[in-house]
N, C-alpha and C positions, 0 to 999 in steps of 0.2 A: 270375212277378211279377203284381201286381194292375193294374187299369186306373187306379189313383190316380196323381196327379202324383208324379214322383220326389221323394223326401224330400231336404231340405237339412239336413245335419248340422252340429253344432258340434264343436269339440274336446271331449274329456272330461277335465276338470281338476278335481281336488279334489272329486270326487263329484257333479259337475253339468255340464250342457252349457255351453260357453263359446263365445259367438258370435265368429266371426273378424272381425278388423278389415279384412282384405283380401279379403273375399268368399269365393267358392267356385269349384271347378273340377269339370268333369263326369267322372263315372265311366261308362265305356262298356261295354256288353255286347259281348264279342268275337264273338258269334254273330249278333246282330241289328244291331249298330252304333248302338243306341239308348241313351239315358240310363237308367242304373240308379238313380242318385242323384247328389247333389252333396256333395263332401267339402270341409271347410274349408281354405282356403289359409293356411298358417301363416307366421309370421315369428318373429324371435328373442325378442321380448317375451313371446309366448305360450309358447315353450319355457321361458323363465325362470320364468314363473308355474307351469308344470307341475313344473319341477324343485324350486321352493320348496315346493310342496305335498307332493311326495314326501319332501323332506328333513324337513319338519315331522312328517309321518306316521310316518317311520322311527323316531323316538324312542319311540313307543308300540308300534308293530307289532313292532319287533325285540325288545321285552321281553314281548310277549304269551306266555301259556302255550302251548307247542307243541300242546296238545290243542285250544286255541281256534283256532289257525291251521288245524289239521287239519279241524275241524268246518266252518269257512268254506270251505275248498277242496273238501271233499266236497259241500257244498251248491252251490257253483258248478258242479261237474260234473253234479249232478242237474238243476239249472235249465237248463243247456245242452241236456241230453237232452230235458227236458220241452218246450223251445221249439224243438226241431229242425224242426218243421213250418214255423216262421217263418224260421229261420236258413238252412235248406238252399236255398230258392229265391233268397234274396239272395246267398249265397256262390256258388251256381251261376251266377247271372247276371253277377256282377262278375268272376269268374275265367274263365268259358267252359268250366268243367269239365263232364264228363258228370254226370248225377244221381248215379250210383253213386259217383264220386270225391268229389263235393261232400258227400254224406251220410257215407260210410264213412271216407274219408281226410281229411275236413275237420272237419265238425261233431261227429260221434260220436267221432272220434279225439281232438279237443280235450277233450271231456267225460271220456274215459278218462284223459287225461293229468292233469287236475285231480284226479281220484279217486286216481290212482297217487301223486301227490305229497301228497295228504292223508295217505296212509300214510307218505310220506317225511318229513313233518314230525315224525313220532314215532320215526324211526330214531335210534339213539344218535349223539350228536354229540361224545362224549368218549372218547378212547382213553387208559386209564390206563397209565402207564409204571412198570416195576419200580423200587423204591427203589435208589439207587446210592450207594455209599460214596465220598465225595470228600474230598480233602485240603484243609487250610486254604489260603486264598489271601489276598493283600493286601486283597481285597474282603470276605471273609466267613470265618467259622470253618468248619472241616471238620465232617463228620458224615454221617449218612444223609439223603439228599435225595430227596424224592418229587416226581413231576411227572405232568402229564396234558397231552395235546394236545387242544384243544377247538376245534371249528369255530364260527366267528362269522360273522354276515352281513357282506356287503361294504359295504352302505349303499344308495345309490340306483343302480339299474341302468338304463342306457339300452339298450332292446331295439329293434333295427332289423331288421324282418322282410322276408321275400322275397315275391314276387308269386305263386310257383307254388302253394304251399299256405299261404296267409296265416294262416288260423285255427289250423291244426295247428302251424305253425311258431311262432306267438305262444304257444300253450299250452306248447310244449316249452321255452320260455324263461321265461315268467311263472310257471308253476306251481312249478318247483323254486326259483325266486328267492323267491317269496312263502313257500314252505314253510320256507326258511332264515331268514325274518325280514327280507328286503330289501323295499324298495318300488321301483316301476318307473315309468319313462316310456317309452311305446311309440311308435315312429315306423314305421308300416306302409309298405310299398311304395306308391308313388303310384297304381299302377294299380287296386288293389282293397282299400281300407282300410275299407270300410263294415261288414263283419262284425266287424272288430276294434273299431270304435267301438260297435257294438251290445252288445259284452260289458260296457261300462261299467255301464249300468243293471242288467244281470244280476248283476254282482259286488256292486253296492250292495244289491240285493234279497237276496243271499245273506248279507249281514252284513259285507262287507268294509269296513273303515273308510275314510272319505273321504281321498283323497290317496295311498292305497297303490297304486292303479292309475290311471294317467293316459295319455291318447292324444292326440298331436298329429300332424297330417297336413300334407301340402303336395305340390304337383305338381313342384317343383324341388328342388335340393339344399340350399336355405337352412335348412329346418327340421332336417334331419338333421345338417348341419354345426354348427349352433348347439347341438344337443343333445349331440353327441359332445364338443365343446370346452368345454361349460359346467363350471364349477368345482364345481357341486353334483352332478355325476354321478361316481360312484366306479368304475364298471365299464361297459364297452361290450360288449354281446353282439350280434353281427351275423351275418346269413345273407344271402349275395348273391354278386356277382361278385368274382373275384380283384382286378381293378383297383380296385374300390371298397374292398375290404378293405385294400389297400395305402395308399390315401389316408387311411383311418381310422387305420391304424397310425402313419402319419406325423403325423397331427393330434394323437394322444394321447401320442406318445412323449415330448414335453417334460414331460407331467404324470405319466408313469409309471403310467398307469391300467391296471388289469387288462383284458385283452381275451379274449373267446371268439369265434372267428370260424370259421364253416363256409362255405367258399368254393366255387369251381368244381370241376367234376370232368370227367374224360374216361375213364370206366370202360371197362376191357378185359375181355371174356369170352374166356378161352383155352380152346379146344376141342382136346383132345389126340387123337392118333391111336388110342388104345386105347378110345375112347368106344364103348359098345355102343349099340344102337338107342334104348333108353330114355334114356340120357344125352345122345345126339345130339339127340333131340326136346326134351328138357328145356332144353338149351342154346339151341336156336332159339326156344323159347317165351319164355325169359328175355330174349333179345335183342329179341324181338318186343314186349316190354313197353315198349321205347323208343317204339313207335308207339302202343300202347294205353293207357298210363298217362299221362293228362293231356297227350297229344300230344307226349311227349318232353320236356316242361318239368319235368324232375326231375334233380337233380344226381347221383343215384346210378345213372342209366341206363347200361346196358352198351352204349354207343353205338359201341364198336369190337368187332367179332368177329374175333379172331385164331384162325385155324383151320389145323390141319396140312394141308399141301399135298395129302395123299392124300384128304382130305375136302372140299377147297376148293370144287370146282364143285358138289358135292352140297349143301353148306351155302348157297352163293349161290342155287341154284335153290329150295331150301326156304324161305329167308328171303324171296326175291322173291315166292313164292306166298303166304306169310303176309301180306306187305304189300299185295298186290293184292286180297286177300279181306277186308281190314280196312275196314269201312264208315266212310266219312267223311261227316259231316253234322251236323245240328242236335243239340247235346248233350242236348236234352230228349227226343229220340227214343230209346227203350230199345234199339234196334238199333244205335245209333251206337257205334263203338269209338274213332274219332279225331275229336275236336272241333276247334275253332279254336285258334289261338295267341292270346296275350294282347292283341296290338295289330297294327295295320297295319305299324308300323315294325319290329316283331320278325319278322313274316312276311317282309318285304322282306329283312331281314338273313339269315334262314335260306335263302331262295331264292338270295341272292347267294353263299352258301357252296356250294350245289349247282352253280350255274353256273360258279363258279371251279374246282371239281373237274372238271367236264366239260371245261373248256378246258385243264386240265392233263393230260388223258388218262384220267381215271376213266371207267368204264363204268357208265351209269345203267341198272340192270336192272329197277327198279320205281320208279314215281313220277317226280319230276323236272319235272312240269308242274303248274301251279296248277289245283286242282279247279274245275269250272264250277258253283260254288255261290255265290250272292249273296243277301243280304249275308253278311258274315263274313270273318274273317281265317284262311283255311284253307290248309294245306300238305298235299299228298299224302304218305303214308308212302313214304319213299324209301330205296332200297338202292343203294349205290355199291360196285362191285367194281373190281379192278385199281387199288386205291388204294395209294400208297406211303407209308411212315411219315412222310415229311417234308412231305406235303401239308397245307395248312391244315385240311382236314376231318378229318385224323387227329391234329392237334396241338391244335386249339382247341375250346373248348366251344361247340357249336352251339345246344343247348337247344331242340331241335325233333325231329320224327319222322324223323330221318335216321340211318341206320346205315352204317358203312363196314366192308368185309370185307377183311382182309389175310391172306395166306398166310404160313406159316413152315415151316421144315424141321426144326428141333429145338428143344428146350426153351430152350437158351441164347438162340436168336434170339427166341423168344416173349417171354422175360423182358426182353430188350433193347428190343423194341418196346413192351411194356406199360409199362415204366419210362421210356420215351423221350419223355415229355411233361412239362410243368411241374407236372402235377397228380398227386394220389395219394389220392383219396377212397375209391373203392369199386371193387374188381376181383372177378373171378369165375374159377374154374377148374372145367372139366368133364372128368372122367376116369373110366374104369372102375375105377381103382385109387385109393381115397381116401387111402391112405398116400402115394402118389406126389403126389396133389394137395396134401396137407398140407405136404409138403416143398417143393413149388413155391411155395406161398403164402408161405413164409418169405423167398423171394427177391423178393417184390413189395413195392415201396415204396408201400404203400397202407394207409389207416386201417382198412379192413375188406376181407376176402376171403371171398366166398361159395364154398363147395365144393358143386358140383352143386345149387345152389339160388340163387334170387334173393330168397328170403325174408329178412327182418331179425329179429333177436332184440331185443325191446323193452328188455331190461336191459343189453345190451352197450354198451360205450362207443362213441360215434360222433364222428368227426372225421377230419381229413385229414393226410397227410404233405405235405411240400413246399409248394406254393402252394395247396393245398386247405384250409388252415386252421391254426388255433392252438387247442389245448385240446381237451377232450372233454366231451360231455354224454351224456345217456341213462341211465335207471335211477338208481341211487345215485350214479353219476358226475356226474349233473346237480346233485345236492346239493353235491358237492365243488366243482363249477365255480363255484357262486354263493356260496362261503364262503371265509373266510380262516382259516388255522390260527393259533391263539394257544397258546403254551406257558405253563402255570401251574405254578410251582415253589414248594415249601415244605419246611421241615425236618421230617423224620419222627421 
């Protein structure tokens, strides 16, 4: 960041900055505890203004030629890449991410998503159905009837994004929504909304019509609640905690709005006894990403290592060594692997989970103490052994650099433990026999299962079973998520 005074932002509504009536609140750098900037404090009237702008813009944007939408989205992606030198420091400072994560997993990932859905705007939206011979009915004469299933835009989409990867999460919602002809009102997480606001002028410069992209922010629940409940929003796309997702579902149930919700996770990495040295190392590296990727603030993290008892102590020792050698420190330092958590409150929450596990008899084999680094909201990479499946640290999403290791004796027990939480977002199986791993994956109640890898496929559908979410996005499935099927029928 520069030495200039932190910027005060307005909401981004109808293609212009909209000064808040209730002032601003501070966005804090998790590493320095200093102000990065000031976000607008929102209230219901500003949400309504944004929703009206989106509704008005929908009538023209939804009817725009798909090639026009594609060109605008492509240009948005290009401008984000061109302005990465400005965006990366801002996103890094407000999220506390390392520079590598801020650049590759945030800014450049967002640019790639807009370019991906520029192509998506040109994907076929019509599925022709074979003519069907039907008999006469009281409603119509019989004959040969043709039909097609056509994807139509939902309308105005309320996009509520998470604080872990705010820019990438926003792009994953907004890009497919715009590609399908929807307009959006975005409510970013209160902790780090500034990068999302900065996209407003970028989108305008790319040629996006006013009102198609709107952003309202707020430090409390009022802004999001008003947006979710507003009659001018036709769909709610939310990424965040399961309790918040349940509140949204209850709020929109009376209106029967479409929801797309990617909620919490408690990923299990199952390490089978047949793992060779390469597979064993790969499993520990994947589980170690819970420490190294944004300090464990990622919903897909393999935060539970379920390991066959014959490999248990070896896995605990290896993971503990990994944790002890992961450098904790300033995210601007290139040697840093584990940066700060998003806030002091979240740091305290993570530490409370570790202390609770210690009191319940878990063995702290690495971490467990607050690093002697000031300022900043740091938690040491922590490995907990001798954890039982019923402990809170094995059941609840911690969202920090904490891994629990649990032994099992056979596959049935491993499946019971893996499936034994309310979540089902992303699990992993590590085995020397990929056919065995494939069969085991079918028994896991999880939206995604990685076999011998923690890598994701960008075109695969993404979402959760159970309390980890509703619906799927990703690739062409994202286009489906932000559209409604209309059947068009005619006599042949």
